[in-house]
C-alpha positions in Angstrom: 118.0 99.6 87.2 119.8 98.0 90.0 120.9 94.4 89.1 121.2 93.3 92.7 117.6 94.2 93.5 116.4 92.4 90.4 118.4 89.3 91.2 116.9 89.2 94.7 113.4 89.8 93.2 113.9 86.9 90.8 114.9 84.6 93.7 111.9 85.8 95.8 109.1 85.8 93.1 110.4 83.5 90.4 112.2 80.2 90.1 116.0 79.9 90.4 118.4 77.0 90.7 121.8 77.2 92.4 125.0 75.4 91.8 127.0 74.6 88.7 125.9 70.9 88.3 122.2 71.9 88.6 122.7 74.8 86.2 124.4 72.6 83.6 121.7 69.9 84.0 118.9 72.4 83.5 120.6 74.0 80.5 121.2 70.6 78.9 117.4 70.0 79.1 116.6 73.4 77.6 115.4 75.0 80.8 116.3 78.5 82.1 116.5 82.0 80.7 119.6 83.5 82.3 122.9 82.2 83.8 124.6 84.3 86.4 128.1 83.4 87.6 130.2 85.2 90.2 133.3 87.1 89.2 135.6 84.8 91.3 134.4 81.5 89.6 137.5 79.8 88.2 138.1 80.6 84.6 137.7 77.0 83.3 134.5 76.5 85.2 133.2 79.9 83.9 134.0 78.9 80.3 132.3 75.6 80.7 129.0 77.2 81.9 129.3 80.0 79.3 129.8 77.6 76.5 126.7 75.6 77.5 124.7 78.8 77.8 125.8 79.8 74.2 124.9 76.3 72.8 121.4 76.6 74.4 121.0 80.3 73.3 120.6 81.5 76.9 121.8 84.9 78.3 125.0 84.8 80.3 126.0 87.4 83.0 129.1 87.7 85.1 128.2 89.2 88.5 130.7 91.9 89.5 131.3 90.4 93.0 132.3 87.2 94.6 130.2 84.2 95.4 129.7 85.2 99.0 128.2 88.6 97.9 126.0 86.9 95.4 124.8 84.4 98.0 124.0 87.3 100.3 122.0 89.1 97.7 120.0 85.9 97.0 119.3 85.6 100.8 121.2 82.4 101.0 123.6 81.5 103.9 126.1 80.0 101.5 128.3 80.9 98.6 126.5 81.1 95.2 129.0 80.9 92.3 126.5 79.8 89.6 122.8 80.3 89.4 120.2 79.8 86.7 117.0 81.9 86.4 114.4 79.4 85.3 111.5 81.9 85.7 112.1 85.6 86.4 108.8 86.1 88.2 108.1 89.8 88.8 111.8 90.6 88.3 113.2 92.6 85.4 116.5 90.8 85.7 116.4 89.8 82.0 116.2 93.4 80.9 118.8 94.5 83.4 121.6 92.4 82.0 121.2 93.3 78.3 
């Protein structure tokens, strides 16, 4: 299963939030199913998001590419370094990252 296609399908058919602040805010309120961060996210920022995901028992995935590539896959004209899948929609992204 191609993870890139499933990420895009989640963006198109489900509900996804972008950005570290929004991601942490949603995680703190118990929302979301999967956190995806880009490979080039600074280590301390990555650890902060990963720690919050572990506290809330959410899946955490490090995308093997930079934020520009992740943004492109999501169809966004900006860098995406952190995203939270709130609802996977028709995507199988949750199974793809196990």
